[in-house]
C-alpha positions in Angstrom: 61.0 26.4 -11.6 62.1 25.0 -14.9 65.3 22.9 -14.8 67.9 22.8 -17.5 67.7 19.3 -19.1 71.4 18.3 -19.3 72.0 14.7 -18.8 75.0 13.3 -16.9 77.4 11.9 -19.5 80.7 11.8 -17.7 81.7 11.9 -14.1 82.7 15.6 -14.4 79.6 16.6 -16.4 77.7 17.4 -13.2 80.2 20.2 -12.6 79.6 21.7 -16.1 75.9 21.5 -15.6 76.1 23.2 -12.3 78.5 25.8 -13.6 76.2 26.4 -16.6 72.9 26.5 -14.7 73.7 28.8 -11.8 73.7 32.3 -13.4 70.8 31.5 -15.7 68.3 30.0 -13.4 66.6 33.2 -12.5 66.3 34.2 -16.2 65.0 30.7 -17.0 62.4 31.0 -14.2 61.2 34.3 -15.7 61.0 32.8 -19.2 59.7 29.4 -18.3 56.5 29.9 -20.1 58.0 31.9 -23.0 57.0 30.4 -26.3 58.1 32.7 -29.0 57.7 31.7 -32.6 60.9 32.1 -34.6 63.1 31.9 -31.5 65.0 28.8 -30.5 67.2 28.2 -27.4 70.4 26.2 -27.4 72.4 25.4 -24.3 75.9 24.1 -25.0 78.0 22.4 -22.3 81.6 21.3 -22.9 83.0 19.0 -20.3 85.7 16.3 -20.5 85.2 14.4 -23.7 81.7 15.6 -24.5 79.8 18.4 -26.1 76.1 18.4 -25.3 73.7 20.7 -27.1 70.2 21.0 -25.5 67.6 22.6 -27.8 64.2 24.1 -27.0 62.0 25.3 -29.8 58.3 25.9 -30.5 57.3 23.1 -32.8 56.2 25.7 -35.4 59.8 26.7 -36.0 60.7 23.1 -37.0 57.6 21.9 -38.9 55.4 24.9 -39.5 52.6 23.9 -37.1 52.4 23.2 -33.4 50.0 20.3 -33.0 50.0 16.7 -34.0 50.3 16.3 -37.8 46.9 15.7 -39.5 47.4 15.4 -43.2 49.7 13.2 -45.2 51.8 16.3 -46.1 52.1 17.3 -42.4 53.1 13.8 -41.4 55.8 13.8 -44.1 57.1 17.2 -43.0 57.3 15.9 -39.4 59.1 12.7 -40.5 61.6 14.8 -42.5 62.2 17.1 -39.6 62.8 14.2 -37.2 65.2 12.7 -39.7 67.2 16.0 -39.9 67.3 16.3 -36.1 68.6 12.7 -35.7 71.4 13.5 -38.2 72.5 16.3 -35.8 76.1 16.1 -37.0 74.8 17.9 -40.2 73.0 20.5 -38.1 75.9 21.2 -35.8 79.5 21.0 -37.2 81.8 21.2 -34.2 85.3 22.7 -34.7 87.3 19.8 -36.3 90.1 20.4 -33.7 87.8 18.7 -31.1 87.4 15.6 -33.3 83.8 14.9 -32.3 81.4 12.2 -33.4 77.7 12.2 -32.9 76.5 10.2 -29.9 73.0 9.8 -28.5 70.2 12.1 -29.8 67.1 12.4 -27.6 64.0 14.1 -29.1 60.9 15.1 -27.0 57.6 16.4 -28.3 54.1 15.4 -27.1 52.5 16.5 -30.4 54.9 14.2 -32.4 54.8 11.4 -29.8 58.5 11.6 -29.1 60.3 10.8 -25.8 59.0 12.1 -22.5 57.7 15.6 -23.3 57.1 18.3 -20.7 53.8 17.6 -19.0 53.4 21.3 -18.3 53.3 22.2 -22.0 50.2 24.3 -22.6 47.8 22.8 -25.2 48.0 24.4 -28.7 51.6 25.5 -28.1 53.6 22.4 -28.7 57.4 22.4 -28.4 60.2 20.2 -29.7 63.0 19.7 -27.3 66.2 17.8 -28.0 69.5 16.8 -26.5 72.4 16.1 -28.9 75.5 14.5 -27.4 78.8 14.5 -29.2 81.8 12.3 -28.1 85.1 14.0 -28.7 88.8 13.2 -28.4 89.6 16.8 -27.5 86.3 18.7 -26.7 88.2 21.5 -25.0 89.8 22.4 -28.3 86.4 23.3 -29.8 86.4 27.1 -30.5 83.1 27.1 -32.5 80.1 25.2 -33.8 78.8 25.9 -37.3 75.0 25.9 -36.9 72.8 24.9 -39.8 69.4 25.3 -38.2 68.4 28.4 -40.2 68.8 26.6 -43.5 67.2 23.4 -42.2 64.2 25.0 -40.5 62.8 28.0 -42.2 60.6 29.1 -39.2 63.7 29.8 -37.1 64.7 33.5 -37.1 66.8 33.8 -33.9 68.9 31.4 -31.8 69.6 32.4 -28.2 72.5 30.4 -26.8 74.1 29.8 -23.5 77.5 28.2 -23.4 79.4 26.6 -20.4 83.0 25.5 -20.9 86.3 25.5 -19.1 86.8 29.0 -20.5 83.7 30.3 -18.7 80.0 31.0 -19.3 78.8 32.9 -22.3 75.6 34.1 -24.0 75.3 34.4 -27.7 72.5 35.4 -30.1 72.4 34.3 -33.7 70.1 35.9 -36.3 68.9 34.4 -39.6 71.1 35.8 -42.3 69.5 37.6 -45.2 69.3 36.5 -48.8 71.7 33.9 -50.1 73.6 33.8 -46.8 70.6 32.2 -45.1 71.6 28.9 -46.7 75.1 29.1 -45.1 75.9 27.9 -41.6 76.2 30.5 -38.9 79.2 30.3 -36.6 78.5 30.0 -32.8 81.8 31.0 -31.0 82.3 29.0 -27.9 84.9 31.2 -26.1 85.8 34.8 -25.2 
């Protein structure tokens, strides 16, 4: 069974991870081999002074191919995408009321030689997984995250999100806006 990859950041974070994981484990088990181009998964956990965003995406959504880059142009595309992901505070603008600053960013992709990728990843269907940690002075005050993934990565059409916070557990789905709106951030509401 696939496990949710949330790292322990604070002493209470284990509680949030457990709270978050329980109702979704059976759905995750059913979808563990799902690899749908255009779809990206975000798991958001808010606990104590941290907001952690765990992302799973087919590599194609991020760079336009799902294998190791071959040409100079593909290598440049991959380098640019990695730079964008490392600057996660531009991709995820957390509600200013939470006063968050970007902390550690962990990227994993066997095709791009990043981190410790999933050994069960089927050949020819490479993924890019990431964990973005934000340190906040008042994480519980966050009511939303403005998500800029659609404008940054043209291959992304839908974001399926699961949220765990002191307010409860929620699922949200974001769709790529049409026309000029596609360049604007899409708001992910974190509460009821």
